[in-house]
Structures are given as structure tokens and as C-alpha cells.
GULONU-310844 format. One line per 5 residues: number of its first residue (from 1); their letters; for each residue x, y, z of C-alpha. Coordinates in nm, 2 decimals. Layout:
BEGIN
NUM = a = X/Y/Z | ...
end
This chain:
BEGIN
1 = mrtrl = 10.76/11.34/9.17 | 10.56/11.36/9.52 | 10.86/11.31/9.72 | 11.05/11.59/9.55 | 10.75/11.82/9.60
6 = rsfpi = 10.73/11.77/9.97 | 11.10/11.88/10.01 | 11.03/12.21/9.82 | 11.04/12.54/10.05 | 10.66/12.64/10.12
11 = qrklr = 10.72/12.97/9.93 | 10.79/12.77/9.58 | 10.49/12.52/9.68 | 10.26/12.83/9.72 | 10.39/12.99/9.40
16 = lvvll = 10.35/12.64/9.21 | 10.02/12.61/9.32 | 9.92/12.94/9.21 | 10.07/12.89/8.90 | 9.92/12.57/8.82
21 = tctaa = 9.60/12.69/8.91 | 9.60/12.98/8.68 | 9.74/12.78/8.41 | 9.47/12.50/8.44 | 9.20/12.74/8.46
26 = lcvac = 9.31/12.93/8.13 | 9.36/12.61/7.93 | 9.01/12.49/8.02 | 8.88/12.82/7.94 | 9.05/12.87/7.63
31 = salfa = 9.00/12.51/7.50 | 8.62/12.58/7.57 | 8.62/12.89/7.40 | 8.84/12.75/7.10 | 8.60/12.45/7.08
36 = lqfyf = 8.30/12.70/7.06 | 8.49/12.89/6.79 | 8.54/12.54/6.59 | 8.18/12.46/6.60 | 8.06/12.79/6.50
41 = fqrdf = 8.34/12.81/6.21 | 8.20/12.44/6.06 | 7.85/12.57/6.10 | 7.91/12.88/5.92 | 8.13/12.73/5.66
46 = krdla = 7.85/12.48/5.56 | 7.58/12.76/5.57 | 7.83/12.99/5.33 | 7.88/12.67/5.13 | 7.50/12.60/5.12
51 = avgel = 7.40/12.95/5.03 | 7.62/12.96/4.74 | 7.49/12.62/4.60 | 7.14/12.73/4.65 | 7.21/13.04/4.45
56 = lasns = 7.37/12.87/4.19 | 7.14/12.60/4.16 | 6.85/12.84/4.08 | 7.07/13.02/3.82 | 7.16/12.68/3.65
61 = tavlq = 6.78/12.59/3.60 | 6.76/12.71/3.24 | 7.12/12.58/3.15 | 7.02/12.21/3.26 | 6.68/12.23/3.09
66 = fayaq = 6.84/12.32/2.75 | 7.18/12.15/2.83 | 7.38/12.47/2.75 | 7.72/12.35/2.83 | 7.89/12.69/2.77
71 = aaren = 7.66/12.87/3.00 | 7.69/12.61/3.26 | 8.10/12.65/3.25 | 8.02/13.01/3.27 | 7.81/12.98/3.60
76 = laslr = 8.07/12.75/3.76 | 8.37/13.00/3.67 | 8.18/13.24/3.88 | 8.28/13.06/4.19 | 8.62/13.15/4.17
81 = akpni = 8.56/13.42/4.39 | 8.54/13.17/4.68 | 8.88/13.00/4.74 | 8.74/12.77/4.94 | 8.56/12.57/4.68
86 = tgsal = 8.80/12.40/4.50 | 8.59/12.21/4.25 | 8.22/12.23/4.12 | 8.01/12.03/3.84 | 7.67/12.03/3.71
91 = vlkdg = 7.55/11.66/3.61 | 7.22/11.61/3.41 | 6.95/11.36/3.59 | 7.10/11.09/3.35 | 7.44/11.09/3.50
96 = tvlas = 7.60/11.31/3.20 | 7.83/11.57/3.31 | 7.75/11.89/3.18 | 8.04/12.08/3.29 | 8.31/12.06/3.57
101 = vgrvh = 8.55/12.31/3.73 | 8.84/12.21/3.94 | 8.88/11.91/4.14 | 8.55/11.76/4.20 | 8.45/11.38/4.18
106 = vpaag = 8.15/11.34/3.97 | 7.99/10.98/3.91 | 8.09/10.81/3.63 | 7.86/10.66/3.37 | 7.58/10.46/3.46
111 = eanpp = 7.65/10.54/3.88 | 7.41/10.70/4.10 | 7.42/11.07/4.18 | 7.54/11.13/4.52 | 7.32/11.20/4.81
116 = vgfhn = 7.18/11.55/4.84 | 7.32/11.76/5.12 | 7.67/11.73/5.30 | 7.92/11.44/5.31 | 8.27/11.43/5.38
121 = eghdi = 8.54/11.30/5.11 | 8.89/11.28/5.28 | 8.95/11.64/5.39 | 8.70/11.81/5.19 | 8.35/11.87/5.22
126 = vfvep = 8.10/11.78/4.94 | 7.77/11.96/4.91 | 7.50/11.83/4.65 | 7.22/12.06/4.59 | 6.93/11.92/4.34
131 = illdg = 6.81/12.16/4.05 | 6.44/12.15/4.01 | 6.19/12.29/3.77 | 5.83/12.27/3.86 | 5.91/11.98/4.10
136 = drlgv = 6.09/11.78/3.82 | 6.46/11.71/3.90 | 6.66/11.82/3.61 | 7.01/11.73/3.78 | 7.21/11.84/4.06
141 = lilna = 7.50/12.07/4.15 | 7.81/11.93/4.31 | 8.06/12.17/4.51 | 8.38/12.05/4.67 | 8.52/12.27/4.94
146 = dynrq = 8.85/12.25/5.10 | 8.75/12.25/5.49 | 9.09/12.13/5.63 | 9.29/12.41/5.49 | 9.07/12.66/5.64
151 = ankll = 9.06/12.47/5.97 | 9.42/12.45/5.98 | 9.47/12.84/5.93 | 9.20/12.87/6.22 | 9.39/12.63/6.45
156 = rlyas = 9.74/12.81/6.41 | 9.58/13.14/6.48 | 9.42/13.00/6.80 | 9.73/12.83/6.92 | 9.91/13.14/6.87
161 = ilvav = 9.66/13.32/7.07 | 9.68/13.04/7.33 | 10.05/13.07/7.37 | 10.03/13.46/7.38 | 9.75/13.45/7.64
166 = lsisf = 9.92/13.16/7.86 | 10.26/13.34/7.86 | 10.12/13.70/7.97 | 9.89/13.54/8.24 | 10.18/13.33/8.36
171 = lvavf = 10.40/13.64/8.39 | 10.09/13.84/8.57 | 10.05/13.51/8.79 | 10.41/13.52/8.89 | 10.42/13.89/8.95
176 = vswkl = 10.09/13.86/9.17 | 10.19/13.59/9.38 | 10.51/13.73/9.44 | 10.35/14.05/9.57 | 10.10/13.87/9.78
181 = ervil = 10.28/13.55/9.89 | 10.44/13.75/10.16 | 10.09/13.81/10.34 | 10.09/13.42/10.40 | 10.45/13.31/10.42
186 = npiqn = 10.59/13.60/10.68 | 10.41/13.47/10.94 | 10.52/13.11/10.86 | 10.84/13.21/10.82 | 10.87/13.39/11.16
191 = laeta = 10.74/13.06/11.35 | 11.00/12.86/11.15 | 11.28/13.11/11.23 | 11.18/13.08/11.61 | 11.13/12.72/11.61
196 = rhima = 11.49/12.70/11.44 | 11.64/12.92/11.74 | 11.49/12.71/12.02 | 11.60/12.39/11.87 | 11.97/12.52/11.80
201 = nhdys = 12.02/12.72/12.12 | 11.74/12.53/12.37 | 11.64/12.88/12.47 | 11.28/12.84/12.57 | 11.25/13.19/12.66
206 = araak = 11.22/13.27/12.30 | 10.89/13.38/12.18 | 10.73/13.41/11.83 | 10.57/13.75/11.71 | 10.21/13.74/11.63
211 = lvdde = 10.19/13.92/11.30 | 9.82/13.81/11.19 | 9.51/13.72/11.36 | 9.42/13.40/11.14 | 9.49/13.03/11.20
216 = vgtft = 9.86/13.09/11.18 | 9.80/13.38/11.47 | 9.62/13.13/11.68 | 9.89/12.88/11.61 | 10.14/13.13/11.72
221 = dsfns = 9.95/13.20/12.05 | 9.93/12.81/12.11 | 10.31/12.81/12.04 | 10.40/13.05/12.26 | 10.17/12.90/12.54
226 = mleqi = 10.34/12.57/12.48 | 10.69/12.72/12.54 | 10.58/12.93/12.86 | 10.47/12.57/13.01 | 10.79/12.40/12.88
231 = qardt = 11.01/12.68/13.01 | 10.81/12.64/13.37 | 10.88/12.28/13.39 | 11.24/12.24/13.21 | 11.44/12.32/13.54
236 = alrhe = 11.25/12.09/13.78 | 11.20/11.80/13.53 | 11.53/11.80/13.34 | 11.66/11.46/13.44 | 11.31/11.31/13.43
241 = iaerk = 11.24/11.45/13.08 | 11.59/11.33/12.94 | 11.52/10.97/13.08 | 11.18/10.97/12.94 | 11.32/11.11/12.59
246 = raeeq = 11.57/10.79/12.56 | 11.29/10.58/12.65 | 11.04/10.72/12.38 | 11.33/10.72/12.12 | 11.38/10.34/12.19
251 = lqraq = 10.98/10.31/12.17 | 10.97/10.51/11.83 | 11.23/10.30/11.67 | 11.08/10.01/11.77 | 10.73/10.11/11.65
256 = qqlid = 10.91/10.23/11.33 | 11.05/9.87/11.28 | 10.73/9.70/11.33 | 10.55/9.93/11.09 | 10.81/9.87/10.83
261 = asrqa = 10.80/9.51/10.86 | 10.41/9.49/10.85 | 10.41/9.72/10.54 | 10.67/9.50/10.35 | 10.48/9.19/10.42
266 = gmaev = 10.15/9.31/10.36 | 10.05/9.20/10.70 | 9.78/9.42/10.79 | 9.57/9.22/11.06 | 9.89/9.09/11.23
271 = atgvl = 10.04/9.46/11.23 | 9.70/9.58/11.40 | 9.75/9.30/11.64 | 10.13/9.37/11.72 | 10.05/9.75/11.76
276 = hnvgn = 9.77/9.67/11.99 | 10.00/9.47/12.23 | 10.27/9.73/12.21 | 10.02/10.02/12.30 | 9.94/9.78/12.59
281 = vlnsv = 10.29/9.78/12.70 | 10.35/10.16/12.62 | 10.05/10.21/12.88 | 10.30/10.03/13.15 | 10.61/10.22/13.00
286 = nvsat = 10.43/10.55/13.06 | 10.30/10.47/13.41 | 10.62/10.37/13.51 | 10.81/10.68/13.36 | 10.56/10.90/13.53
291 = liaer = 10.60/10.75/13.85 | 10.96/10.81/13.84 | 10.93/11.15/13.76 | 10.68/11.22/14.05 | 10.91/11.05/14.30
296 = lgqsr = 11.21/11.24/14.18 | 10.99/11.55/14.20 | 10.89/11.49/14.58 | 11.24/11.37/14.68 | 11.36/11.50/15.01
301 = tanla = 11.71/11.55/14.90 | 11.64/11.91/14.95 | 11.61/11.87/15.30 | 11.96/11.67/15.33 | 12.10/11.99/15.17
306 = raaam = 11.95/12.20/15.43 | 12.07/11.97/15.72 | 12.43/11.98/15.58 | 12.42/12.36/15.57 | 12.33/12.36/15.91
311 = lrdkn = 12.62/12.14/16.02 | 12.87/12.38/15.81 | 12.73/12.69/15.97 | 12.81/12.51/16.33 | 13.15/12.42/16.23
316 = gglae = 13.38/12.45/16.53 | 13.11/12.43/16.79 | 12.95/12.10/16.65 | 12.96/11.90/16.97 | 12.81/12.18/17.16
321 = fland = 12.54/12.22/16.89 | 12.43/11.85/16.89 | 12.45/11.82/17.27 | 12.26/12.14/17.36 | 12.06/12.29/17.08
326 = pkgkl = 11.71/12.18/17.05 | 11.75/12.17/16.67 | 12.09/11.96/16.72 | 11.96/11.72/16.97 | 11.69/11.64/16.65
331 = lpayl = 11.94/11.64/16.36 | 12.07/11.27/16.41 | 11.75/11.11/16.44 | 11.62/11.34/16.15 | 11.92/11.22/15.96
336 = adlsq = 11.86/10.87/16.02 | 11.51/10.89/15.94 | 11.62/11.06/15.60 | 11.83/10.81/15.51 | 11.59/10.55/15.54
341 = hleke = 11.34/10.76/15.34 | 11.62/10.81/15.06 | 11.69/10.44/15.04 | 11.33/10.34/15.02 | 11.29/10.60/14.74
346 = rqear = 11.62/10.45/14.56 | 11.46/10.09/14.57 | 11.12/10.22/14.46 | 11.29/10.39/14.17 | 11.53/10.11/14.08
351 = aeiel = 11.21/9.88/14.08 | 11.03/10.10/13.83 | 11.34/10.13/13.61 | 11.34/9.75/13.59 | 10.98/9.73/13.52
356 = ltrni = 11.05/9.99/13.25 | 11.33/9.80/13.09 | 11.14/9.48/13.09 | 10.85/9.67/12.90 | 11.11/9.76/12.63
361 = ehikd = 11.24/9.39/12.60 | 10.88/9.29/12.55 | 10.84/9.52/12.29 | 11.16/9.41/12.12 | 11.04/9.07/12.15
366 = ivamq = 10.70/9.16/11.96 | 10.88/9.33/11.66 | 11.14/9.05/11.63 | 10.86/8.80/11.58 | 10.68/8.99/11.34
371 = qtyar = 11.02/9.06/11.14 | 11.09/8.71/11.12 | 10.74/8.63/10.94 | 10.77/8.93/10.73 | 11.12/8.81/10.58
376 = vsgls = 10.95/8.48/10.49 | 10.61/8.58/10.37 | 10.49/8.42/10.05 | 10.70/8.10/10.10 | 10.50/7.76/10.18
381 = evlpv = 10.70/7.59/10.45 | 10.66/7.27/10.65 | 10.59/7.36/11.05 | 10.42/7.23/11.34 | 10.06/7.36/11.40
386 = eslie = 10.11/7.42/11.75 | 10.41/7.66/11.70 | 10.18/7.86/11.45 | 9.90/7.89/11.70 | 10.13/7.98/12.01
391 = dalql = 10.27/8.27/11.79 | 9.95/8.41/11.71 | 9.85/8.39/12.08 | 10.18/8.55/12.17 | 10.06/8.89/11.95
396 = nmdsf = 9.73/8.86/12.15 | 9.79/8.75/12.48 | 9.83/9.10/12.67 | 9.49/9.19/12.53 | 9.32/8.86/12.66
401 = arhhi = 9.49/8.90/12.99 | 9.36/9.27/12.99 | 8.99/9.15/12.90 | 9.01/8.83/13.13 | 8.99/8.57/12.87
406 = tvvre = 9.09/8.21/12.97 | 9.28/8.04/12.69 | 9.23/7.65/12.68 | 9.48/7.44/12.44 | 9.34/7.10/12.30
411 = fdtrr = 9.63/7.00/12.05 | 9.60/6.67/11.89 | 9.78/6.64/11.58 | 10.15/6.48/11.50 | 10.23/6.56/11.15
416 = pvtvd = 10.32/6.91/11.04 | 10.15/7.14/10.78 | 10.25/7.29/10.46 | 10.16/7.66/10.47 | 10.27/8.02/10.39
421 = khkal = 10.37/8.16/10.74 | 10.24/8.51/10.69 | 9.89/8.41/10.54 | 9.84/8.17/10.82 | 9.93/8.38/11.10
426 = qilvn = 9.71/8.64/10.94 | 9.40/8.43/10.94 | 9.47/8.29/11.30 | 9.54/8.66/11.44 | 9.18/8.77/11.27
431 = llrna = 9.01/8.46/11.40 | 9.15/8.52/11.76 | 9.07/8.91/11.75 | 8.71/8.84/11.65 | 8.66/8.61/11.92
436 = khamd = 8.77/8.86/12.16 | 8.54/9.11/12.04 | 8.26/8.85/12.04 | 8.30/8.81/12.42 | 8.34/9.17/12.51
441 = esepn = 8.00/9.16/12.66 | 8.04/8.81/12.84 | 8.07/8.80/13.21 | 8.44/8.77/13.31 | 8.41/8.40/13.45
446 = ekrlt = 8.22/8.30/13.13 | 8.49/8.43/12.87 | 8.69/8.11/12.76 | 8.86/8.07/12.44 | 8.92/7.72/12.31
451 = lrtrq = 9.19/7.65/12.04 | 9.15/7.25/11.91 | 9.35/7.08/11.66 | 9.22/6.77/11.51 | 9.36/6.55/11.21
456 = qddsm = 9.06/6.47/10.99 | 9.23/6.22/10.75 | 9.56/6.17/10.59 | 9.56/6.53/10.40 | 9.38/6.77/10.60
461 = vsiav = 9.43/6.90/10.97 | 9.17/7.14/11.15 | 9.24/7.44/11.38 | 8.90/7.51/11.57 | 8.86/7.87/11.73
466 = idtgi = 8.59/7.84/11.99 | 8.43/8.13/12.19 | 8.15/8.18/12.44 | 8.07/8.52/12.27 | 7.75/8.66/12.14
471 = giape = 7.71/8.39/11.87 | 7.61/8.41/11.50 | 7.21/8.43/11.38 | 7.16/8.16/11.12 | 7.07/8.42/10.86
476 = nltri = 7.40/8.53/10.89 | 7.59/8.22/10.84 | 7.57/8.20/10.45 | 7.73/8.58/10.45 | 7.97/8.57/10.69
481 = fshgf = 8.24/8.56/10.45 | 8.09/8.80/10.21 | 8.30/9.10/10.11 | 8.15/9.42/10.31 | 7.96/9.22/10.55
486 = ttrkd = 8.00/9.27/10.94 | 7.81/9.29/11.24 | 8.02/9.51/11.44 | 7.96/9.89/11.44 | 8.36/9.95/11.39
491 = ghgfg = 8.39/9.66/11.16 | 8.49/9.71/10.81 | 8.37/9.36/10.63 | 8.68/9.23/10.47 | 8.85/9.05/10.73
496 = lhsaa = 8.71/8.71/10.73 | 8.65/8.75/10.35 | 9.05/8.79/10.30 | 9.10/8.52/10.54 | 8.90/8.27/10.34
501 = laaqq = 9.06/8.35/10.01 | 9.40/8.34/10.17 | 9.28/7.99/10.31 | 9.18/7.87/9.95 | 9.50/8.01/9.81
506 = mggrl = 9.69/7.76/10.05 | 9.44/7.45/9.94 | 9.24/7.48/10.28 | 8.92/7.65/10.38 | 8.77/7.83/10.63
511 = laqse = 8.41/7.73/10.80 | 8.19/7.89/11.04 | 7.94/7.73/11.30 | 7.71/7.87/11.57 | 7.41/7.71/11.75
516 = gpgrg = 7.25/8.09/11.75 | 7.28/8.43/11.92 | 7.44/8.40/12.27 | 7.55/8.05/12.21 | 7.90/8.11/12.08
521 = atfvf = 8.09/8.07/11.78 | 8.32/7.81/11.62 | 8.55/7.91/11.33 | 8.72/7.60/11.18 | 9.04/7.66/10.97
526 = elpla = 9.15/7.36/10.78 | 9.50/7.33/10.64 | 9.70/7.06/10.41 | 9.92/6.84/10.59 | 10.29/6.80/10.51
531 = aptss = 10.38/6.50/10.29 | 10.52/6.22/10.53 | 10.88/6.15/10.50 | 11.01/5.83/10.40 | 11.28/5.69/10.63
end
């Protein structure tokens, strides 16, 4: 449903918002009003029933005192004027029914009288009023009222009113929104039409008319200003823009492949590392593209065209021009110098384009690695520990190089491990990124990251990630894997927590060690070894 709404025209969206808002507001208001009316109806219904009962009980005192059954029936017969009272009875204090009329439940012989006041029996309301004489209880009056029928009548009436009000309000809202939506839609449609015209005809001289002075008007001014800048640069940078556009399209496709792969596999931490490395490469791509554009813009090819025009003007007297004219004498040397300069420009542009191509291939390699892990996520596989570590390092190597971090490898394992590639890579990438952040404030010559593998026994292998960063305070070692705990200003507090859970799911565990602040930290990732194969 949300996807379908996104494809609706803005006119339909605006009208739908207005109608839904009006309908919701009317439903809430009518529901509250009807609930209040039902409350008052029930209260008045009980009040009326109680008043009738009190009056009838007062008139029946003598009847119960002398046990006049005929008079009792006549008193009860007077309730026919109340159609909602479906039954009534006068019961003596010993339980004897003196008189009853209509549908009413009276206690059998030996049963206690029902409690005084209101109580429900099925869909009916029963009211019991004691009949007293000088404080002595002579008996009770029982009234049975059909509340459900009266409530259903009121409910049908209110439902009809609600349907009528909603229908009228809906029509009014449609008419009003149809009249007023043009105030909002016309400026937006004007911008859309201008944008479509520019996109279809590549006519950057077109301008959008400013119809209002609100935020849309401000956007229109910015849009027109942008068109002016594009028009001014379009002629001079046409070739450079086309080249950069092709490079950007390739990069966008690579980034989209990376984002899709990481989303499908659930590799939040891995995707962050990959995108960070892609961003580093993008910086180099942008620098190369900018240098190419600047060098093409400053090229001296225009001077070559002027020299050629000068030679064409002297056609027929070229030898005399080159031999005697002051400008002609300088022209051969100038052409030689110009050819050398153009050759140098060509070589520099070619070098930058080669660098640009290598950077794009690097991005493709990063994306291919991420897609390989995404396809096999969730499956336990047997693989060497070293290959898993190298893949995690590859995702962070550009960042390590930029921050001058020295990576030391101390591998000492012979047997492979049984792991979920995706989960294990996610844990290692998280630990490597945390180590890099921990060494941000260290001196460049002191930034050292050591990766050490050891086989602990016949069933487990440990991967130690050792940094020379800020270390961990002793009181934080017990909370380092708690959900929401972090010591970084921009940290979220669930990276190590989720990593510890993932390690447990694979049959391993994650440990933290540190000698205190400023002494670095060691995180140990333990994994189960693969079962030895029999020859």
C-alpha cells in the first residue's frame, strides 16, 4: 500500500490527505459524542426506572401490609404506560409472590429475595425496590426493563446520523479541497513542467515562473539560479561533464549493488566498513576527474587554432612570412613548444584516466567480495582462519593506511574453523573498526594493530585483536558487552553486544582484556575448530 501511494500524483495525495484527515476527525468527534449520549441514555434510563419503582413501591405499602392481591395486580397494571418495562412483581418478605405481570423472574419458595438496586439479567435491567413501613420491610417490588431494545433503537439512529454526517462532510471536503488545492499544486506543477521541458530538450535557458512567495517560491528561485550556473558552464565543460557522468553512473551502480547485497544479508557493520572504503576511493575518483576537467579547461589548444588561422591567412606568401615577418620567425619555435606542451598535457590526462579506472576497479572488487559473503550468509562452512582475517582487513585496509596504522600478523594455526562466514566477518570488522577508533589520538609511530591466532586445545582457536589505543577502564570491562553501553561520543552501544551474541550462536565467545587507560586493549574471538578429517 505504501509503495502504491508513492506512485500517486501529488494532486491525488493532497486530496487523499484532506479527506482522510476530515474523516478521521469526524469519526473521533462523532464516536465521542455518541459514547457520551449512550452514557446519558443509560443513566436516564436507570433514573426513570428508579423513579417509577419508588413511586409504585410507595403506593403499594398498604397493599403488601394487608396482602391485597387484587389491588397489587391493579398497581402493577398501571405500568403498561411504560413500554420499556416488560415485567413487574410484588413479593412479600416471606418470599410469597403477591402479584406479577409480564416477563419477570421472581425467587422460588425458600429462595432469598434478589439484592436491592440494579442488576443485569441477560439483555434486561432488573430494579429491586424494598417496600418499608415504619422501618419494617414488608416486601420488595421487582421491575424488569428491556434495555437492549431501547439501546438498539438509539444505536440505529446514531448510525444513520453518522453515515449522513460523514457523507455530507466527505462531499464538502472534496469540493473545498478541489477549490483550494490549486493554490498549492499550481507552483509545483509549474516547476515539474519546467523540469520535464529541460530534461526532454536539454534547454538550460528555460526558467520556472515564480507564482508564490513561500517555500516553493524560494525553491523556484534556487532552481532558476541553478539553471543559470549550469547554462554558464555547459558549453565549456560539456566533454568533462560527460566523462564524469559516466564515471558517476558506474559508481552509483556499484554503490547500489553494495547496498542491496548488505541489506539482503543483514551485514550492517560490514556494509559500513565497505561503504567507508568506497568513500575513500570516491575521493580519489573525484580528485582525478576534477584535475582532468581543470587541465582540459586550461588547455592551449585554442592557441594552436590561432596559429593555424595565421598560416591560412599567409597562404601563397608563407615562405616570405616565415623568413621576414617578426611573427613568422617566432612561429616554428612556438609550434614546437606548443606540441611539447600538448604532449605533456596528453600524458598527464592519460595518467589521471588510468588512475580513475584503477579506482573504479577497486570499488568493483570491494562490491564483489561483499556479494560473495552475502550469498552464503547463514551457512556454517569450514575455512582457514587466515583467509577470514585477510578479508576483514581488506575491507578496512584503506582506512588503516589513511590513519597510518601498522598491521602486524602473527598467525599460528593449522586447522580450519567451522563458522558462519557472514557473522564471523561482521564480528572481525567490528573489532577492527573499534581498534582504529581507539587509536585515533595515538601518535602515528605508535599506532600498531596486531592480529594473533592461537590454537588453544583440540576444539577451539582464538583470534586476538590487539591495539595500542586508549585502553579500557577496569570498571568498564564488566559492562563492555552490555546493550547500549559505549564510551564513544558517536557510538550506539550495540556493536559489541551483537558481536558477543553472534559469537555464542556459532559456539564461540568474545572476551575483552586491558591493563587500564592508555595501555591498549585486546579482544579475543574464540571459534570452534573444524572436525579433523580421517585419511
